[in-house]
C-alpha positions as CSV (number, residue, x, y, z in Angstrom):
1,M,0.0,0.2,0.1
2,H,2.8,2.6,0.8
3,R,4.8,1.2,-2.2
4,G,1.7,2.1,-4.5
5,I,1.3,5.8,-2.9
6,G,5.4,6.4,-3.1
7,A,5.7,5.5,-6.6
8,P,3.7,8.7,-8.2
9,K,5.6,11.1,-5.8
10,R,9.0,9.9,-7.6
11,A,7.7,10.1,-10.7
12,L,6.2,13.8,-10.2
13,A,9.6,14.8,-8.8
14,V,11.3,13.3,-11.7
15,S,9.0,15.0,-14.2
16,A,9.5,18.3,-12.1
17,L,13.1,18.5,-12.5
18,L,13.0,17.5,-16.3
19,F,10.5,20.5,-16.8
20,C,12.8,23.0,-14.7
21,V,16.0,22.1,-17.2
22,G,13.9,22.2,-20.1
23,C,12.8,26.0,-18.9
24,A,16.3,27.3,-19.0
25,G,16.4,30.8,-20.1
26,P,17.4,31.6,-23.5
27,R,21.1,32.0,-24.2
28,M,21.8,35.8,-25.0
29,A,22.7,36.9,-28.3
30,A,26.1,38.8,-28.6
31,A,26.1,42.5,-28.8
32,P,26.5,43.9,-32.5
33,P,29.5,45.4,-32.7
34,P,29.6,49.3,-33.0
35,P,29.0,50.8,-36.2
36,K,32.3,52.2,-37.7
37,P,32.5,55.8,-37.8
38,V,31.7,57.5,-41.2
39,D,34.7,58.9,-43.3
40,P,35.3,62.6,-42.4
41,H,36.6,63.0,-45.7
42,T,33.2,62.7,-47.4
43,Q,31.4,64.9,-44.7
44,M,33.0,68.1,-45.5
45,A,30.5,69.4,-47.9
46,A,28.1,68.8,-45.0
47,L,30.1,70.6,-42.9
48,E,30.7,73.6,-44.8
49,Q,26.7,74.0,-45.4
50,R,26.4,73.4,-41.9
51,I,28.7,76.1,-41.1
52,F,27.6,78.7,-43.7
53,D,23.7,78.4,-42.3
54,I,24.7,78.5,-38.9
55,V,26.5,81.8,-39.5
56,Q,24.0,83.2,-41.8
57,D,21.7,82.8,-38.3
58,E,24.3,84.6,-36.1
59,R,24.8,87.0,-38.5
60,R,21.0,88.0,-38.3
61,I,21.2,88.1,-34.5
62,I,24.4,90.1,-34.0
63,N,23.3,92.8,-36.6
64,P,20.1,92.6,-37.6
65,R,20.5,95.1,-40.5
66,A,23.1,92.9,-42.1
67,R,22.7,91.7,-45.6
68,P,21.6,88.1,-46.1
69,L,24.5,86.0,-47.5
70,A,24.2,84.5,-50.8
71,L,26.4,81.1,-51.5
72,D,29.0,81.8,-54.0
73,S,30.4,79.2,-56.4
74,E,33.5,81.3,-57.3
75,L,34.3,81.8,-53.3
76,M,33.6,78.3,-52.8
77,G,36.3,77.2,-55.3
78,V,38.9,79.8,-53.4
79,A,37.7,78.8,-49.8
80,R,38.6,75.0,-50.5
81,R,41.8,75.5,-52.3
82,R,42.8,77.2,-49.2
83,S,41.6,75.0,-47.0
84,A,42.9,71.9,-48.9
85,D,46.4,74.0,-49.2
86,M,46.5,74.2,-45.2
87,A,45.6,70.9,-44.7
88,R,48.4,69.7,-47.1
89,N,51.0,72.0,-45.5
90,N,50.0,71.7,-42.2
91,Y,49.7,75.7,-41.2
92,I,47.1,78.0,-40.5
93,A,47.4,81.7,-41.7
94,H,46.1,84.3,-44.3
95,S,48.9,83.8,-46.3
96,S,50.3,80.5,-47.8
97,P,54.2,79.9,-47.2
98,D,54.8,80.9,-50.9
99,G,52.4,84.2,-50.5
100,V,49.1,82.9,-52.1
101,T,46.3,84.6,-50.4
102,S,42.6,84.3,-50.7
103,A,42.4,87.7,-52.2
104,S,45.0,86.8,-54.9
105,L,43.3,83.6,-55.8
106,V,40.1,85.7,-56.0
107,M,41.7,88.0,-58.4
108,D,42.8,85.4,-60.5
109,E,39.4,84.1,-60.8
110,D,37.8,87.3,-61.4
111,R,40.2,90.3,-62.9
112,D,37.3,92.5,-62.6
113,F,36.5,91.8,-58.7
114,Q,35.9,94.9,-56.3
115,G,35.0,95.7,-52.8
116,L,35.8,94.0,-49.5
117,L,37.0,90.3,-49.4
118,G,36.7,89.0,-45.7
119,E,38.2,85.7,-44.3
120,N,37.8,83.7,-40.9
121,L,40.0,80.7,-40.4
122,A,39.8,77.6,-37.9
123,V,41.0,74.3,-37.2
124,E,39.7,71.4,-35.0
125,N,40.9,68.3,-33.8
126,F,39.0,65.1,-34.2
127,V,39.3,61.5,-32.9
128,P,39.1,58.5,-35.5
129,Q,36.9,56.4,-33.3
130,S,34.6,59.0,-32.4
131,G,34.2,60.3,-36.1
132,V,32.8,63.7,-37.0
133,D,29.3,65.0,-36.1
134,V,29.0,67.4,-38.6
135,D,26.4,69.9,-36.6
136,T,28.7,69.4,-33.1
137,F,31.7,70.6,-35.3
138,A,30.1,73.3,-37.4
139,R,28.9,74.8,-34.2
140,A,32.0,74.4,-32.6
141,F,33.7,76.5,-35.5
142,V,31.2,79.3,-35.1
143,Q,31.3,79.4,-31.8
144,T,35.4,80.0,-32.1
145,W,34.9,83.2,-34.3
146,L,32.2,84.4,-31.8
147,A,34.2,84.2,-29.0
148,S,37.1,86.6,-31.0
149,P,35.8,90.0,-31.5
150,A,37.7,90.3,-35.0
151,H,36.2,87.3,-35.9
152,R,32.7,88.2,-35.0
153,E,33.0,91.6,-36.5
154,N,34.0,89.9,-39.6
155,L,31.2,87.6,-40.1
156,S,28.5,90.3,-39.0
157,F,29.6,93.1,-41.0
158,A,26.4,94.4,-42.9
159,A,27.5,95.2,-46.0
160,Y,28.8,91.4,-46.9
161,D,26.1,89.4,-49.3
162,R,28.3,86.8,-50.6
163,S,30.0,83.8,-48.8
164,A,31.4,80.3,-49.1
165,V,33.1,77.9,-46.8
166,G,35.9,75.5,-47.3
167,A,36.7,72.7,-45.1
168,T,39.4,70.0,-45.8
169,V,40.5,66.8,-43.3
170,G,44.1,66.9,-43.0
171,G,45.4,63.8,-40.3
172,Y,43.3,64.3,-37.4
173,T,42.5,68.1,-38.1
174,I,39.8,69.8,-39.9
175,F,40.9,73.0,-41.8
176,V,38.1,75.7,-42.5
177,V,38.0,78.6,-44.3
178,Q,35.2,81.2,-44.4
179,L,35.0,83.9,-47.0
180,F,32.6,86.9,-47.4
181,A,32.5,89.7,-50.0
182,T,30.5,92.6,-51.0
183,D,31.0,94.8,-54.1
184,L,29.6,97.9,-52.0
185,G,27.2,98.7,-54.9
186,L,29.9,99.6,-57.4
187,S,29.7,99.1,-61.0
188,P,32.4,98.0,-63.6
189,Q,32.6,101.1,-64.9
190,D,32.6,103.1,-61.4
191,P,35.4,105.5,-61.4
192,K,35.7,104.9,-57.6
193,K,36.8,101.4,-58.2
194,H,38.0,99.6,-55.0
195,T,40.5,96.8,-54.7
196,P,39.9,94.1,-52.2
197,G,40.3,95.5,-48.8
198,E,40.3,99.0,-49.7
199,G,38.8,100.7,-46.9
200,K,38.7,97.8,-44.6
201,E,41.0,95.3,-43.2
202,P,40.1,92.5,-45.5
203,V,40.7,89.5,-43.3
204,A,40.6,89.1,-39.3
205,T,43.6,87.4,-37.6
206,P,42.8,84.1,-36.4
207,A,42.3,83.6,-32.6
208,Q,44.7,81.1,-30.8
209,P,43.7,78.5,-33.3
210,A,44.5,74.8,-32.2
211,P,47.8,73.5,-33.5
212,A,47.4,70.9,-36.4
213,P,49.4,68.0,-35.7
214,K,52.6,67.6,-37.6
215,D,52.4,64.1,-38.4
216,G,48.9,64.4,-39.2
217,A,49.2,66.7,-42.1
218,R,48.6,65.8,-45.6
């Protein structure tokens, strides 16, 4: 009688044990590898546009009477050539080691250019593993200029109505050039023809730029 009662209990105990083993939690899937940072060289056009847009907004805030800036393809070509030269030769200055300036490049492109030409320069280092966040870096460049009275005045000068930005990667550094221009309302036949920078300092002196690493320049 006791044997008959005990048998089902053993069977129940074994079944319960098998049930618990069968309910073991699922194996956790391995975490996917972090996404590979985007090649910063492919982000420079987007960075240029974002800097242009932010400067346009800040310009209106600083000087509501400032003329809106039009994106100028000729200035863009010059700005990109200047930023590429700085990245290639690892320097930041308004004149290249061989004496080339944005003003001389503009005059080479357009012999009839007249008016004022302004230039702001800046560099920012980046960490390859983190990549380049376009909005973050664009704001960092503009904030560097806004913190400098000379750069701030340059980007908010009311008469400027054309602009362009050039950005180039050199090693782990981004070199940026922004150009501003205005013809001051002069016509090509105006006898009071001005040359670039006449009547106003054409470029602002860079404000304590971060040094580009010597071993990272291209």
